[in-house]
C-alpha positions in Angstrom: 0.0 0.0 0.0 2.8 2.4 1.0 4.6 1.7 -2.4 1.4 2.4 -4.3 0.9 5.8 -2.6 4.6 6.6 -3.2 4.3 5.8 -6.8 1.2 7.9 -7.2 2.9 10.9 -5.4 5.9 10.5 -7.7 3.7 10.5 -10.8 1.9 13.6 -9.6 5.1 15.4 -8.9 6.5 14.5 -12.3 3.3 15.8 -14.0 3.6 19.1 -12.0 7.2 19.4 -13.0 6.4 19.0 -16.7 3.6 21.5 -16.5 5.8 24.1 -14.8 8.3 24.0 -17.6 5.8 25.6 -20.0 5.2 22.5 -22.2 3.7 22.9 -25.7 5.8 24.7 -28.3 7.9 26.6 -25.7 10.2 23.7 -25.0 11.0 23.2 -28.7 12.4 26.7 -29.1 15.9 25.7 -28.1 15.8 27.3 -24.6 16.1 23.9 -22.8 16.0 24.3 -19.1 15.5 28.0 -19.4 12.0 27.7 -20.8 9.8 30.7 -20.0 6.0 31.0 -20.1 4.6 34.5 -20.6 1.1 35.8 -20.2 0.5 38.7 -22.5 -2.6 40.9 -22.2 -3.0 42.9 -25.4 -5.1 46.1 -25.6 -7.1 44.8 -28.7 -6.9 45.1 -32.4 -8.0 48.7 -32.9 -5.5 49.7 -35.5 -2.9 48.5 -38.1 -0.3 49.4 -35.5 -1.7 47.1 -32.9 -2.1 44.2 -35.4 1.6 44.6 -36.2 2.5 44.8 -32.5 0.6 41.6 -31.8 2.3 39.8 -34.7 5.7 40.9 -33.5 5.1 39.6 -30.0 3.8 36.3 -31.2 6.5 35.7 -33.8 9.3 36.7 -31.4 8.0 34.4 -28.7 8.2 31.4 -31.2 11.8 32.5 -32.2 12.9 32.9 -28.6 11.3 29.6 -27.4 8.9 31.4 -25.1 5.5 29.8 -24.4 3.0 32.6 -25.0 -0.5 32.8 -23.4 -2.2 35.6 -25.3 -5.4 37.5 -24.6 -7.2 40.3 -26.5 -8.9 42.8 -24.1 -11.0 44.5 -26.8 -10.0 47.9 -25.4 -11.6 47.2 -22.0 -9.6 47.5 -18.8 -11.8 44.9 -17.0 -10.8 42.3 -19.6 -7.1 43.0 -19.1 -7.4 42.7 -15.3 -9.3 39.4 -15.7 -6.6 38.1 -18.1 -3.8 39.1 -15.7 -5.5 37.4 -12.8 -5.9 34.3 -14.9 -2.1 34.4 -15.7 -1.4 34.7 -11.9 -3.6 31.6 -11.2 -1.8 29.7 -14.0 1.5 30.6 -12.4 3.2 31.9 -15.5 6.8 33.0 -15.3 6.3 36.6 -16.4 3.4 38.8 -17.3 3.5 41.5 -20.0 0.7 43.9 -21.0 -0.1 47.2 -22.8 -2.4 49.0 -20.4 -5.7 50.2 -21.9 -5.6 53.2 -19.6 -3.0 54.6 -17.2 -4.8 54.3 -13.9 -6.4 51.6 -11.8 -3.8 48.9 -11.9 -2.3 48.9 -8.4 -4.5 46.1 -7.0 -3.9 43.5 -9.7 -0.2 44.4 -10.0 0.2 43.9 -6.2 -1.4 40.5 -6.7 1.2 39.6 -9.3 4.0 40.9 -7.0 2.7 38.8 -4.1 2.7 35.8 -6.4 6.3 36.6 -7.2 5.5 37.0 -10.9 7.4 39.8 -12.6 5.5 42.3 -14.8 6.7 44.1 -17.9 4.8 47.1 -19.3 4.9 47.3 -23.1 4.1 50.2 -25.3 2.1 52.1 -22.6 2.8 53.1 -19.0 0.8 53.1 -15.8 0.5 56.1 -13.4 1.2 54.0 -10.2 3.4 55.7 -7.6 4.7 52.2 -6.6 7.2 51.5 -9.4 8.2 48.2 -7.6 4.9 46.7 -9.1 6.6 46.2 -12.4 10.2 45.5 -13.5 10.5 47.7 -16.6 8.5 49.7 -19.2 9.4 49.0 -22.8 8.0 51.5 -25.4 8.1 54.8 -27.1 8.4 58.3 -25.6 4.9 59.6 -26.4 5.6 63.1 -25.1 8.5 63.3 -27.5 6.3 62.1 -30.3 3.8 65.0 -29.6 6.7 67.4 -29.5 8.0 66.2 -32.9 4.5 66.8 -34.3 4.4 70.3 -32.9 7.9 71.2 -34.0 7.0 70.3 -37.6 3.9 72.5 -37.4 5.8 75.4 -36.0 8.3 75.2 -38.7 5.7 74.8 -41.4 3.9 78.0 -40.3 6.8 80.0 -39.1 6.1 82.8 -41.6 2.3 82.8 -41.1 0.7 85.9 -39.6 -2.9 84.8 -39.4 -4.2 82.3 -36.7 -3.7 78.6 -37.5 -6.8 76.6 -36.5 -6.1 73.1 -35.4 -8.4 70.2 -34.7 -7.1 67.2 -32.7 -8.1 63.6 -32.8 -7.1 62.1 -29.5 -6.4 58.5 -28.8 -8.4 56.4 -26.2 -9.4 58.6 -23.3 -7.1 58.0 -20.3 -4.5 56.1 -22.2 -0.8 57.0 -22.0 -0.3 57.8 -25.7 -3.3 60.0 -25.8 -2.3 61.9 -22.7 1.3 62.3 -23.6 0.9 63.0 -27.3 -1.5 65.8 -26.4 0.8 67.2 -23.8 3.9 67.2 -25.9 2.2 68.8 -28.8 0.6 71.5 -26.6 3.9 72.2 -25.0 5.5 73.1 -28.3 2.7 75.1 -30.0 1.8 76.8 -26.8 4.7 79.2 -27.2 3.0 81.0 -30.1 -0.6 82.3 -29.7 -1.3 82.0 -33.4 -1.7 78.2 -33.0 -5.2 77.5 -31.7 -6.7 74.1 -31.0 -10.3 74.8 -31.8 -11.6 71.3 -31.2 -10.2 68.2 -29.6 -12.0 64.9 -29.1 -11.2 61.2 -28.8 -11.4 59.0 -31.8 -10.4 55.8 -29.9 -7.5 55.2 -32.2 -9.9 53.7 -34.8 -10.4 54.6 -38.4 -14.2 54.5 -38.2 -14.3 56.8 -35.1 -11.7 59.1 -36.7 -14.0 59.6 -39.7 -17.0 60.1 -37.5 -15.4 62.8 -35.3 -13.8 64.5 -38.2 -17.2 64.8 -39.9 -18.5 66.5 -36.8 -15.4 68.8 -36.6 -16.0 69.9 -40.3 -19.7 70.7 -39.6 -19.0 72.8 -36.5 -15.7 74.4 -37.6 -15.7 75.4 -41.3 -12.3 77.0 -41.1 -9.8 74.2 -40.2 -6.2 74.6 -41.2 -4.5 71.6 -39.6 -5.5 68.1 -38.2 -3.3 66.5 -35.6 -4.3 62.8 -35.2 -2.7 60.7 -32.4 -2.4 57.8 -34.8 -2.5 57.0 -38.6 -5.8 55.1 -38.5 -7.7 58.0 -37.1 -6.0 60.2 -39.7 -7.0 57.9 -42.5 -10.6 57.9 -41.3 -10.4 61.7 -41.2 -9.2 61.8 -44.8 -12.4 60.1 -45.9 -14.4 62.7 -44.0 -12.4 65.6 -45.5 -12.8 64.3 -49.0 -16.5 63.7 -48.4 -16.8 67.4 -47.5 -15.2 68.4 -50.8 -11.9 69.4 -49.4 -8.4 68.2 -50.4 -6.5 66.5 -47.5 -2.9 67.5 -47.3 -3.6 70.9 -49.0 -6.9 72.4 -47.8 -6.3 70.8 -44.4 -2.7 69.8 -43.5 -2.5 66.5 -41.6 0.0 65.3 -39.0 -0.3 61.7 -37.6 1.7 59.3 -35.4 2.7 55.7 -36.1 4.0 55.2 -39.7 2.1 52.1 -40.5 2.1 51.1 -44.2 -1.4 52.6 -45.0 -0.4 55.8 -43.3 2.9 55.9 -45.2 1.1 55.4 -48.4 -1.2 58.3 -47.7 1.9 60.4 -46.8 3.6 59.4 -50.1 0.4 60.3 -52.0 0.3 63.7 -50.4 -2.8 63.2 -48.3 -0.9 63.3 -45.1 1.9 65.9 -44.6 4.0 64.5 -41.8 4.2 61.3 -39.7 6.0 60.8 -36.4 7.1 57.1 -36.2 6.0 54.9 -33.3 7.4 51.4 -34.0 5.1 48.4 -33.0 8.0 45.9 -33.5 8.7 45.4 -29.7 8.6 41.6 -29.7 12.4 40.9 -29.8 13.2 43.4 -27.1 10.3 42.1 -25.0 11.4 38.5 -25.1 15.0 39.5 -24.2 13.7 41.4 -21.2 11.4 38.6 -20.2 14.2 36.1 -20.0 16.3 38.4 -18.0 13.7 39.3 -15.4 12.7 35.6 -15.0 16.4 34.8 -14.2 16.4 37.7 -11.7 18.8 39.8 -13.7 18.7 43.6 -13.4 17.1 45.5 -16.3 16.7 49.2 -17.0 13.5 50.7 -15.5 12.8 52.3 -18.8 13.7 51.0 -22.3 12.9 53.5 -25.1 12.5 52.4 -28.7 14.4 54.2 -31.4 12.1 56.0 -33.9 12.2 58.7 -36.5 9.9 61.0 -38.5 8.8 61.1 -42.2 8.0 63.8 -44.7 6.2 63.0 -48.0 9.5 62.6 -49.9 11.0 60.3 -47.3 7.9 58.2 -47.3 8.3 57.6 -51.0 11.8 56.4 -50.4 11.1 53.8 -47.7 7.5 52.7 -48.4 8.5 49.5 -50.3 10.6 48.3 -47.3 8.0 48.9 -44.5 7.4 45.7 -42.5 4.0 46.8 -41.2 
Protein backbone atom coordinates (compact mmCIF):
# COMPACT_ATOMS: atom_id res chain seq x y z
CA UNK A 1 0.00 0.00 0.00
CA UNK A 2 2.82 2.40 0.96
CA UNK A 3 4.58 1.65 -2.35
CA UNK A 4 1.38 2.41 -4.30
CA UNK A 5 0.94 5.79 -2.56
CA UNK A 6 4.61 6.63 -3.15
CA UNK A 7 4.26 5.78 -6.82
CA UNK A 8 1.19 7.95 -7.17
CA UNK A 9 2.90 10.86 -5.44
CA UNK A 10 5.92 10.47 -7.70
CA UNK A 11 3.71 10.46 -10.81
CA UNK A 12 1.88 13.57 -9.60
CA UNK A 13 5.13 15.41 -8.90
CA UNK A 14 6.46 14.46 -12.33
CA UNK A 15 3.30 15.81 -14.02
CA UNK A 16 3.58 19.06 -12.05
CA UNK A 17 7.23 19.40 -13.02
CA UNK A 18 6.42 18.97 -16.72
CA UNK A 19 3.56 21.50 -16.50
CA UNK A 20 5.76 24.10 -14.78
CA UNK A 21 8.30 24.00 -17.61
CA UNK A 22 5.82 25.56 -20.03
CA UNK A 23 5.20 22.48 -22.16
CA UNK A 24 3.72 22.91 -25.65
CA UNK A 25 5.81 24.67 -28.27
CA UNK A 26 7.86 26.58 -25.68
CA UNK A 27 10.17 23.67 -24.98
CA UNK A 28 10.97 23.24 -28.70
CA UNK A 29 12.39 26.72 -29.11
CA UNK A 30 15.91 25.74 -28.08
CA UNK A 31 15.77 27.26 -24.60
CA UNK A 32 16.06 23.90 -22.85
CA UNK A 33 16.00 24.28 -19.07
CA UNK A 34 15.48 28.03 -19.37
CA UNK A 35 11.96 27.68 -20.77
CA UNK A 36 9.78 30.72 -20.03
CA UNK A 37 5.99 30.99 -20.07
CA UNK A 38 4.65 34.50 -20.63
CA UNK A 39 1.12 35.76 -20.17
CA UNK A 40 0.53 38.68 -22.55
CA UNK A 41 -2.58 40.86 -22.22
CA UNK A 42 -3.01 42.91 -25.39
CA UNK A 43 -5.13 46.07 -25.64
CA UNK A 44 -7.06 44.85 -28.66
CA UNK A 45 -6.90 45.09 -32.44
CA UNK A 46 -8.02 48.68 -32.89
CA UNK A 47 -5.48 49.67 -35.55
CA UNK A 48 -2.93 48.50 -38.07
CA UNK A 49 -0.25 49.40 -35.52
CA UNK A 50 -1.75 47.12 -32.89
CA UNK A 51 -2.07 44.23 -35.35
CA UNK A 52 1.61 44.58 -36.23
CA UNK A 53 2.49 44.79 -32.53
CA UNK A 54 0.62 41.55 -31.79
CA UNK A 55 2.33 39.75 -34.69
CA UNK A 56 5.74 40.95 -33.50
CA UNK A 57 5.10 39.60 -29.99
CA UNK A 58 3.76 36.25 -31.23
CA UNK A 59 6.49 35.71 -33.83
CA UNK A 60 9.25 36.75 -31.41
CA UNK A 61 7.95 34.37 -28.73
CA UNK A 62 8.24 31.45 -31.17
CA UNK A 63 11.75 32.48 -32.18
CA UNK A 64 12.86 32.90 -28.56
CA UNK A 65 11.32 29.61 -27.40
CA UNK A 66 8.91 31.41 -25.07
CA UNK A 67 5.52 29.79 -24.45
CA UNK A 68 2.99 32.58 -24.99
CA UNK A 69 -0.45 32.75 -23.42
CA UNK A 70 -2.21 35.57 -25.31
CA UNK A 71 -5.42 37.49 -24.62
CA UNK A 72 -7.19 40.34 -26.45
CA UNK A 73 -8.88 42.83 -24.09
CA UNK A 74 -10.95 44.47 -26.85
CA UNK A 75 -9.98 47.87 -25.39
CA UNK A 76 -11.59 47.16 -22.01
CA UNK A 77 -9.60 47.46 -18.80
CA UNK A 78 -11.76 44.92 -16.98
CA UNK A 79 -10.83 42.33 -19.61
CA UNK A 80 -7.13 42.98 -19.12
CA UNK A 81 -7.41 42.72 -15.33
CA UNK A 82 -9.31 39.42 -15.72
CA UNK A 83 -6.58 38.12 -18.06
CA UNK A 84 -3.78 39.13 -15.68
CA UNK A 85 -5.52 37.40 -12.77
CA UNK A 86 -5.89 34.30 -14.93
CA UNK A 87 -2.15 34.36 -15.66
CA UNK A 88 -1.44 34.67 -11.92
CA UNK A 89 -3.63 31.61 -11.25
CA UNK A 90 -1.82 29.72 -14.02
CA UNK A 91 1.51 30.63 -12.37
CA UNK A 92 3.16 31.88 -15.55
CA UNK A 93 6.81 32.98 -15.26
CA UNK A 94 6.26 36.56 -16.41
CA UNK A 95 3.35 38.82 -17.32
CA UNK A 96 3.50 41.53 -20.00
CA UNK A 97 0.73 43.89 -21.03
CA UNK A 98 -0.05 47.15 -22.81
CA UNK A 99 -2.39 49.01 -20.42
CA UNK A 100 -5.66 50.19 -21.94
CA UNK A 101 -5.57 53.24 -19.65
CA UNK A 102 -2.96 54.57 -17.21
CA UNK A 103 -4.82 54.34 -13.89
CA UNK A 104 -6.45 51.58 -11.85
CA UNK A 105 -3.75 48.88 -11.93
CA UNK A 106 -2.29 48.87 -8.41
CA UNK A 107 -4.49 46.10 -6.98
CA UNK A 108 -3.90 43.51 -9.71
CA UNK A 109 -0.21 44.38 -9.99
CA UNK A 110 0.17 43.85 -6.23
CA UNK A 111 -1.45 40.46 -6.69
CA UNK A 112 1.20 39.59 -9.30
CA UNK A 113 3.97 40.88 -7.04
CA UNK A 114 2.66 38.83 -4.09
CA UNK A 115 2.70 35.78 -6.37
CA UNK A 116 6.32 36.62 -7.24
CA UNK A 117 5.50 36.97 -10.94
CA UNK A 118 7.44 39.83 -12.57
CA UNK A 119 5.51 42.26 -14.78
CA UNK A 120 6.72 44.11 -17.88
CA UNK A 121 4.81 47.08 -19.29
CA UNK A 122 4.92 47.26 -23.08
CA UNK A 123 4.05 50.23 -25.30
CA UNK A 124 2.06 52.05 -22.59
CA UNK A 125 2.80 53.13 -19.02
CA UNK A 126 0.76 53.14 -15.80
CA UNK A 127 0.54 56.06 -13.37
CA UNK A 128 1.17 54.03 -10.22
CA UNK A 129 3.41 55.68 -7.61
CA UNK A 130 4.72 52.24 -6.63
CA UNK A 131 7.25 51.46 -9.36
CA UNK A 132 8.16 48.18 -7.63
CA UNK A 133 4.94 46.72 -9.07
CA UNK A 134 6.63 46.23 -12.45
CA UNK A 135 10.18 45.49 -13.54
CA UNK A 136 10.48 47.69 -16.61
CA UNK A 137 8.55 49.69 -19.19
CA UNK A 138 9.39 49.04 -22.84
CA UNK A 139 8.02 51.51 -25.36
CA UNK A 140 8.09 54.85 -27.08
CA UNK A 141 8.41 58.31 -25.56
CA UNK A 142 4.90 59.57 -26.35
CA UNK A 143 5.58 63.09 -25.08
CA UNK A 144 8.50 63.33 -27.46
CA UNK A 145 6.27 62.13 -30.32
CA UNK A 146 3.84 64.97 -29.56
CA UNK A 147 6.72 67.43 -29.47
CA UNK A 148 7.98 66.25 -32.87
CA UNK A 149 4.50 66.78 -34.33
CA UNK A 150 4.38 70.28 -32.85
CA UNK A 151 7.87 71.16 -34.05
CA UNK A 152 7.00 70.32 -37.65
CA UNK A 153 3.87 72.47 -37.41
CA UNK A 154 5.77 75.44 -35.95
CA UNK A 155 8.34 75.21 -38.73
CA UNK A 156 5.68 74.80 -41.44
CA UNK A 157 3.86 77.96 -40.33
CA UNK A 158 6.83 80.00 -39.13
CA UNK A 159 6.06 82.83 -41.58
CA UNK A 160 2.27 82.80 -41.12
CA UNK A 161 0.71 85.92 -39.60
CA UNK A 162 -2.90 84.76 -39.36
CA UNK A 163 -4.21 82.34 -36.72
CA UNK A 164 -3.70 78.63 -37.45
CA UNK A 165 -6.83 76.65 -36.55
CA UNK A 166 -6.06 73.10 -35.40
CA UNK A 167 -8.36 70.17 -34.65
CA UNK A 168 -7.07 67.20 -32.69
CA UNK A 169 -8.14 63.57 -32.83
CA UNK A 170 -7.06 62.11 -29.50
CA UNK A 171 -6.42 58.47 -28.76
CA UNK A 172 -8.40 56.43 -26.23
CA UNK A 173 -9.37 58.63 -23.27
CA UNK A 174 -7.08 58.04 -20.31
CA UNK A 175 -4.46 56.09 -22.25
CA UNK A 176 -0.79 57.01 -21.95
CA UNK A 177 -0.27 57.77 -25.67
CA UNK A 178 -3.35 60.02 -25.79
CA UNK A 179 -2.34 61.93 -22.66
CA UNK A 180 1.32 62.28 -23.61
CA UNK A 181 0.95 63.02 -27.33
CA UNK A 182 -1.50 65.77 -26.45
CA UNK A 183 0.79 67.20 -23.76
CA UNK A 184 3.93 67.17 -25.92
CA UNK A 185 2.16 68.83 -28.84
CA UNK A 186 0.58 71.50 -26.63
CA UNK A 187 3.92 72.24 -24.99
CA UNK A 188 5.53 73.11 -28.33
CA UNK A 189 2.73 75.07 -30.01
CA UNK A 190 1.76 76.85 -26.80
CA UNK A 191 4.69 79.23 -27.16
CA UNK A 192 3.00 80.95 -30.14
CA UNK A 193 -0.58 82.26 -29.70
CA UNK A 194 -1.35 82.02 -33.42
CA UNK A 195 -1.68 78.24 -33.00
CA UNK A 196 -5.19 77.54 -31.73
CA UNK A 197 -6.65 74.09 -31.00
CA UNK A 198 -10.30 74.84 -31.76
CA UNK A 199 -11.60 71.29 -31.22
CA UNK A 200 -10.16 68.20 -29.56
CA UNK A 201 -11.96 64.88 -29.09
CA UNK A 202 -11.17 61.19 -28.80
CA UNK A 203 -11.36 58.97 -31.85
CA UNK A 204 -10.44 55.83 -29.87
CA UNK A 205 -7.48 55.16 -32.18
CA UNK A 206 -9.85 53.67 -34.79
CA UNK A 207 -10.39 54.60 -38.42
CA UNK A 208 -14.20 54.52 -38.15
CA UNK A 209 -14.27 56.81 -35.12
CA UNK A 210 -11.69 59.11 -36.67
CA UNK A 211 -13.97 59.58 -39.67
CA UNK A 212 -17.04 60.13 -37.50
CA UNK A 213 -15.41 62.75 -35.26
CA UNK A 214 -13.77 64.55 -38.20
CA UNK A 215 -17.16 64.82 -39.89
CA UNK A 216 -18.47 66.52 -36.76
CA UNK A 217 -15.43 68.82 -36.64
CA UNK A 218 -16.00 69.89 -40.25
CA UNK A 219 -19.66 70.70 -39.62
CA UNK A 220 -19.01 72.81 -36.55
CA UNK A 221 -15.71 74.38 -37.65
CA UNK A 222 -15.71 75.40 -41.32
CA UNK A 223 -12.26 77.01 -41.12
CA UNK A 224 -9.81 74.22 -40.22
CA UNK A 225 -6.16 74.58 -41.24
CA UNK A 226 -4.54 71.57 -39.58
CA UNK A 227 -5.51 68.14 -38.25
CA UNK A 228 -3.33 66.50 -35.62
CA UNK A 229 -4.28 62.83 -35.19
CA UNK A 230 -2.74 60.70 -32.45
CA UNK A 231 -2.42 57.76 -34.83
CA UNK A 232 -2.49 56.97 -38.55
CA UNK A 233 -5.78 55.07 -38.47
CA UNK A 234 -7.75 58.03 -37.12
CA UNK A 235 -6.00 60.23 -39.66
CA UNK A 236 -6.97 57.87 -42.48
CA UNK A 237 -10.59 57.93 -41.33
CA UNK A 238 -10.43 61.72 -41.19
CA UNK A 239 -9.16 61.83 -44.77
CA UNK A 240 -12.38 60.11 -45.88
CA UNK A 241 -14.40 62.74 -44.03
CA UNK A 242 -12.36 65.60 -45.51
CA UNK A 243 -12.77 64.27 -49.03
CA UNK A 244 -16.48 63.71 -48.37
CA UNK A 245 -16.75 67.40 -47.47
CA UNK A 246 -15.25 68.39 -50.82
CA UNK A 247 -11.86 69.40 -49.42
CA UNK A 248 -8.39 68.19 -50.37
CA UNK A 249 -6.49 66.46 -47.54
CA UNK A 250 -2.88 67.54 -47.32
CA UNK A 251 -3.64 70.86 -49.02
CA UNK A 252 -6.86 72.44 -47.77
CA UNK A 253 -6.25 70.81 -44.40
CA UNK A 254 -2.72 69.78 -43.50
CA UNK A 255 -2.47 66.53 -41.58
CA UNK A 256 0.00 65.29 -38.98
CA UNK A 257 -0.28 61.75 -37.61
CA UNK A 258 1.68 59.33 -35.42
CA UNK A 259 2.66 55.67 -36.10
CA UNK A 260 3.97 55.25 -39.67
CA UNK A 261 2.06 52.06 -40.51
CA UNK A 262 2.05 51.14 -44.19
CA UNK A 263 -1.40 52.59 -44.98
CA UNK A 264 -0.41 55.85 -43.32
CA UNK A 265 2.91 55.94 -45.16
CA UNK A 266 1.08 55.36 -48.45
CA UNK A 267 -1.21 58.32 -47.71
CA UNK A 268 1.87 60.38 -46.85
CA UNK A 269 3.58 59.40 -50.11
CA UNK A 270 0.35 60.28 -51.96
CA UNK A 271 0.33 63.75 -50.43
CA UNK A 272 -2.81 63.23 -48.34
CA UNK A 273 -0.87 63.34 -45.07
CA UNK A 274 1.88 65.93 -44.61
CA UNK A 275 4.00 64.53 -41.80
CA UNK A 276 4.19 61.33 -39.72
CA UNK A 277 5.98 60.76 -36.43
CA UNK A 278 7.07 57.13 -36.20
CA UNK A 279 6.01 54.87 -33.34
CA UNK A 280 7.35 51.37 -33.96
CA UNK A 281 5.14 48.39 -33.02
CA UNK A 282 7.96 45.86 -33.45
CA UNK A 283 8.66 45.45 -29.74
CA UNK A 284 8.62 41.64 -29.71
CA UNK A 285 12.38 40.88 -29.82
CA UNK A 286 13.19 43.37 -27.05
CA UNK A 287 10.28 42.10 -24.96
CA UNK A 288 11.42 38.47 -25.12
CA UNK A 289 14.96 39.47 -24.20
CA UNK A 290 13.72 41.45 -21.18
CA UNK A 291 11.37 38.63 -20.15
CA UNK A 292 14.16 36.07 -20.01
CA UNK A 293 16.32 38.42 -17.97
CA UNK A 294 13.69 39.29 -15.36
CA UNK A 295 12.71 35.63 -14.95
CA UNK A 296 16.36 34.84 -14.19
CA UNK A 297 16.41 37.68 -11.67
CA UNK A 298 18.79 39.84 -13.69
CA UNK A 299 18.72 43.62 -13.38
CA UNK A 300 17.13 45.45 -16.32
CA UNK A 301 16.70 49.20 -16.98
CA UNK A 302 13.52 50.65 -15.48
CA UNK A 303 12.81 52.32 -18.84
CA UNK A 304 13.68 51.02 -22.31
CA UNK A 305 12.91 53.54 -25.07
CA UNK A 306 12.52 52.39 -28.68
CA UNK A 307 14.41 54.24 -31.41
CA UNK A 308 12.15 56.02 -33.90
CA UNK A 309 12.20 58.71 -36.55
CA UNK A 310 9.88 61.00 -38.54
CA UNK A 311 8.81 61.08 -42.20
CA UNK A 312 8.05 63.77 -44.74
CA UNK A 313 6.22 63.03 -47.98
CA UNK A 314 9.48 62.57 -49.91
CA UNK A 315 10.98 60.35 -47.25
CA UNK A 316 7.87 58.17 -47.28
CA UNK A 317 8.25 57.56 -51.00
CA UNK A 318 11.82 56.37 -50.45
CA UNK A 319 11.09 53.83 -47.70
CA UNK A 320 7.51 52.72 -48.44
CA UNK A 321 8.47 49.54 -50.26
CA UNK A 322 10.55 48.28 -47.35
CA UNK A 323 8.05 48.89 -44.53
CA UNK A 324 7.40 45.73 -42.51
CA UNK A 325 3.99 46.81 -41.21
